[in-house]
N, C-alpha and C positions, 0 to 999 in steps of 0.2 A: 501781274503773274497770278496764277490760279494755282492753289496748292490745297491738297486735304489738312484739315486742321482738327483740332480736337471740340466736343461739345461745349467744353467751358470757355473756349475761345469765341464762341459764338454770343454769350451771355451779354456782353456791352452791347452790341450792335443792336441784338433783339431788343434789350430792355430801352434803349435810346431812341431806335427808329420805329420799331415795331409797338413798344408800348409808350410811346411820347404821350404825356398829358394823361397816363393812367398809371398811378402810382401801384395800383394791384396788378399789373401785367405779370402774367406767369411766364417767364422766359426760358424756364426749364420745361422741356416737352417730354411727354412719355415717349420711351422709344428712343430717345436721344442716344443713348449708350449701347442699343442692342447691336449684336454682331453684323446685322444686314443694314445698318444705318451709318451712313458717312456724313462728313460737313465739307464743304469747301469755302475757302477764303478768298477774296481778291484782294491783291496788295497793291497800293500806288506807293511804291518805293517800300518804307519799312510800315507804312500805315494800313491796317486792316479796314478796308472802305466798303466791302460787299461780301456777304456770306448766302449760303444756300445750304439746306439740309435735305439729302436724300433718305429716303427710308423705303426698303421693299417691304411691301405689304402682303405680296404672295410670289409665287414662283416667277411670274412675270408680269407683275404689276409694280411699279414704283410711284411714291408720292415725294411731290418737291413740296417743301415746307420751310417756314421761317426765313425767307428771302427777304433781306434787307440791305438796302445800299444808303450810304452817308449822302445827306443833301448836296454836299458841295461836288458829289460824283454824279447827280443825276443829268441825264443828257450825253452822257460820256459810252454809253452802251456797256455800262458794268453788269446791269441784271442781264442783257442779252448774253454776253459772254458767258456768265454763270450759267445760265440755262444750256447754251449750246455745250459747255464743257461737261455739264452733269449729263446731259441727252448721249453725248458720245461714251461717256463711261460706263451707261447702263444698255445702250443700244444692243450687244450682244444677247442680252437678258429679257429686255423689255418688249412686251407687246403693248402696255399703254403706260402714260404717265399722267399722274393726275394731281390737283391741286386746289386748294381753297383759297380763291381770289378775293380780296377786298374790293368792295364795289368800285372805287377810284382807279384801280389799276386792271380793270378787265381789258380796256383797249390794248394795254402792252402785251398781256398775254393772249390775246387775238392775234396781234401781228406776229405773235411768236408760235402760231400753229395751234393754239389750245381752242377749245369750242366749250361753251356752257352747256351744262347738265342741268335739268331739273329747275326749281326754283331758288330765289333767294332766300338764305337763312341768316339769323342773327346771332351773333357770338356777343354774349352779354361783356358790355364795356369796351368792346372792340367795334362792333358795327355789322353792317349787312356783308355778306360773303356770297359767292356762287362757286360750287363745285365745276371744275373746267379740267378736260383732258384732251390728249392727243393719242394717236395711234403710232406705232413705230414705222413711220414714213421718213424719218428723220435722218 
């Protein structure tokens, strides 16, 4: 089941999954509590096992960020379900959805309709990322 959650509820998964092996990982993001930002949680029973944050960056553009899925849920389409759910929620207003993908998950985002832009860039302590986007054809 997917439902909206608070920004605070994202912190543990962000820290454990996205910040794995990085004690300095900043799991509280700028804009987390903006009025145009919302957070989604995928629940396996009572367990929060996947998250995605959606931030509106202008009138028709949305950024998907901070997606994390528990290792035990990999291969169960949790990430795809979160992307699809979020895309449906923003569909009436979105012309573009973009995100910054870690290098190792680029194939996942490509399978879900995102294309790379520009060149790789490095985020200190995390690694190489690629800005990816898709137009509202979903």
